[in-house]
C-alpha positions as CSV (number, residue, x, y, z in Angstrom):
1,X,12.7,10.4,-13.2
2,X,16.4,8.9,-13.0
3,X,17.4,5.7,-11.4
4,X,18.8,6.3,-7.9
5,X,20.8,3.0,-8.0
6,X,18.3,1.4,-5.1
7,X,16.1,-1.5,-5.3
8,X,12.9,-0.9,-7.3
9,X,10.0,-2.9,-8.4
10,X,8.9,-3.6,-11.9
11,X,5.4,-2.7,-13.1
12,X,3.2,-2.8,-16.1
13,X,2.3,0.2,-18.1
14,X,-1.1,0.5,-16.3
15,X,0.8,1.3,-13.1
16,X,1.5,4.9,-14.2
17,X,-2.2,5.6,-14.6
18,X,-2.8,4.0,-11.3
19,X,-0.3,6.1,-9.5
20,X,-1.8,9.3,-11.3
21,X,-5.3,8.6,-9.9
22,X,-3.8,7.7,-6.4
23,X,-2.0,11.0,-6.4
24,X,-5.1,12.9,-7.3
25,X,-7.2,11.2,-4.6
26,X,-4.5,11.8,-1.9
27,X,-4.2,15.3,-2.8
28,X,-8.1,16.0,-2.3
29,X,-8.1,13.9,0.8
30,X,-5.1,15.9,2.5
31,X,-6.4,19.3,1.1
32,X,-9.9,18.6,2.5
33,X,-8.8,17.1,5.8
34,X,-5.7,18.9,6.8
35,X,-7.6,21.4,9.2
36,X,-9.8,18.8,10.7
37,X,-8.0,15.5,11.6
38,X,-4.7,14.1,12.3
39,X,-4.0,12.2,9.1
40,X,-2.2,8.8,8.8
41,X,-1.3,7.0,5.4
42,X,-1.0,3.3,5.8
43,X,0.3,1.0,3.0
44,X,0.5,-2.8,4.0
45,X,2.2,-3.8,0.5
46,X,4.6,-0.6,0.2
47,X,7.5,-2.2,-1.8
48,X,10.5,0.1,-2.5
49,X,8.9,3.5,-3.4
50,X,9.9,3.5,-7.0
51,X,9.3,1.0,-10.0
52,X,10.4,0.6,-13.5
53,X,7.6,0.4,-16.2
54,X,8.6,-2.8,-18.2
55,X,7.5,-1.7,-21.3
56,X,9.3,1.8,-21.4
57,X,12.0,1.6,-18.8
58,X,10.7,4.7,-17.2
59,X,11.0,5.0,-13.3
60,X,8.1,6.2,-11.4
61,X,7.3,6.9,-7.7
62,X,4.9,4.4,-6.2
63,X,2.2,4.8,-3.7
64,X,4.6,5.5,-0.5
65,X,6.7,8.2,-2.4
66,X,3.5,9.7,-3.7
67,X,2.0,9.9,-0.1
68,X,5.2,11.5,1.3
69,X,5.2,14.2,-1.5
70,X,2.1,15.8,-1.2
71,X,1.4,19.6,-0.8
72,X,-0.3,19.1,2.4
73,X,1.4,16.1,3.9
74,X,0.1,13.2,6.1
75,X,1.0,13.5,9.8
76,X,2.2,9.8,9.8
77,X,3.1,7.2,7.2
78,X,2.9,3.6,8.3
79,X,4.6,1.5,5.5
80,X,5.0,-2.4,5.6
81,X,6.7,-4.7,3.2
82,X,7.9,-8.3,3.8
83,X,11.1,-7.7,1.8
84,X,14.0,-6.2,3.9
85,X,15.7,-4.6,0.8
86,X,12.6,-3.0,-0.3
87,X,12.3,-1.4,3.1
88,X,16.0,-0.4,3.3
89,X,15.5,1.4,-0.2
90,X,12.2,2.9,0.8
91,X,13.6,4.2,3.9
92,X,16.5,5.9,2.1
93,X,14.2,7.4,-0.4
94,X,11.9,8.7,2.4
95,X,14.6,10.3,4.5
96,X,14.7,13.1,1.7
97,X,10.9,14.0,2.1
98,X,9.8,13.6,5.6
99,X,10.7,14.1,9.2
100,X,11.6,10.8,10.6
101,X,9.2,11.2,13.6
102,X,6.4,10.9,11.0
103,X,7.7,7.8,9.3
104,X,7.0,4.2,10.8
105,X,8.5,1.5,8.8
106,X,7.5,-2.2,9.5
107,X,9.5,-5.2,7.9
108,X,7.6,-8.2,7.8
109,X,4.3,-10.0,6.7
110,X,1.6,-7.5,6.8
111,X,-0.9,-10.2,7.4
112,X,0.9,-11.1,10.8
113,X,1.6,-7.6,12.0
114,X,-1.5,-5.8,10.9
115,X,-2.9,-5.5,14.5
116,X,0.5,-4.0,15.6
117,X,0.3,-1.5,12.9
118,X,-3.4,-0.6,13.6
119,X,-2.9,-0.2,17.3
120,X,-0.5,2.7,16.5
121,X,-3.4,4.6,14.9
122,X,-5.2,6.8,17.3
123,X,-8.9,5.9,17.5
124,X,-10.1,9.5,18.1
125,X,-9.2,12.6,16.0
126,X,-7.6,10.6,13.3
127,X,-8.5,9.8,9.9
128,X,-6.4,7.3,7.5
129,X,-6.1,6.3,4.2
130,X,-5.2,2.6,3.8
131,X,-3.7,1.4,0.6
132,X,-3.9,-2.4,0.1
133,X,-2.3,-3.3,-3.1
134,X,-1.0,-6.8,-3.2
135,X,0.8,-8.6,-6.0
136,X,-1.3,-11.7,-5.7
137,X,-4.9,-12.1,-4.4
138,X,-3.6,-14.8,-1.8
139,X,-1.5,-12.1,-0.1
140,X,-4.4,-10.2,1.3
141,X,-6.9,-12.4,3.2
142,X,-10.1,-10.9,4.7
143,X,-8.8,-10.9,8.0
144,X,-6.2,-8.5,7.3
145,X,-8.8,-6.1,5.6
146,X,-11.0,-6.5,8.8
147,X,-8.2,-5.7,11.2
148,X,-6.9,-2.6,9.2
149,X,-10.5,-1.4,8.7
150,X,-10.5,-0.4,12.6
151,X,-8.4,2.5,11.6
152,X,-11.0,5.1,10.8
153,X,-10.7,6.4,7.1
154,X,-10.7,5.1,3.5
155,X,-9.7,1.8,2.4
156,X,-8.2,1.6,-1.1
157,X,-8.2,-2.0,-2.2
158,X,-6.5,-2.9,-5.6
159,X,-7.1,-6.4,-6.5
160,X,-4.8,-8.0,-8.9
161,X,-7.7,-9.6,-10.9
162,X,-6.1,-9.1,-14.4
163,X,-2.7,-10.3,-13.3
164,X,-3.4,-13.2,-10.8
165,X,-7.0,-14.2,-10.4
166,X,-7.8,-14.4,-14.1
167,X,-4.7,-16.4,-14.9
168,X,-5.2,-18.7,-11.9
169,X,-9.1,-19.1,-12.3
170,X,-9.2,-22.8,-11.8
171,X,-7.0,-22.6,-8.5
172,X,-9.2,-19.9,-7.2
173,X,-12.5,-21.0,-8.0
174,X,-12.8,-24.7,-8.3
175,X,-10.0,-26.6,-7.3
176,X,-9.4,-25.8,-3.6
177,X,-12.1,-25.4,-0.8
178,X,-9.4,-23.0,0.9
179,X,-8.4,-21.0,-2.0
180,X,-6.9,-17.4,-2.1
181,X,-10.2,-16.1,-3.1
182,X,-11.9,-17.8,-0.3
183,X,-9.3,-16.4,2.1
184,X,-9.8,-12.8,0.6
185,X,-13.6,-13.1,0.8
186,X,-13.4,-14.4,4.4
187,X,-15.7,-17.5,3.8
188,X,-16.8,-19.7,0.8
189,X,-20.5,-19.1,0.5
């Protein structure tokens, strides 16, 4: 895949495998549910839609572009990122794939606007896939998971345990009474 000149993230080699399995799951989900439900895809850490693999330089589609490119598409995509440049690049890339009426872009801290996003998802006749893939454990407190879980469907939560939590074990497990791990789990006990 070639570089389109827009902003993209950088990921480790493992991301290619992650995106492969995400695409397989989303294809199975949309194929099985297409006749039965209005389908929504929600990604609270959407990034720019493409990323470069650090070790090889290869450009890959990330979760929002994967979700937008399925054989049986989601009826609506709700995509959020805190970075305005990411959202601008993502919007430009998605214009090529889906009708703008199906696209809902949110720029801001997903933990602050999660309730606004969840309120846009119908509570009846709808099934959602929610992708939660933060770069740091501290970016996803339990309250956000709880709020977005009100949207009927499947939650995919990828924890950066190898990247973040394992490198910061002392900070997450022993130093602070209000650590990122505590925020994610919802309580210290």
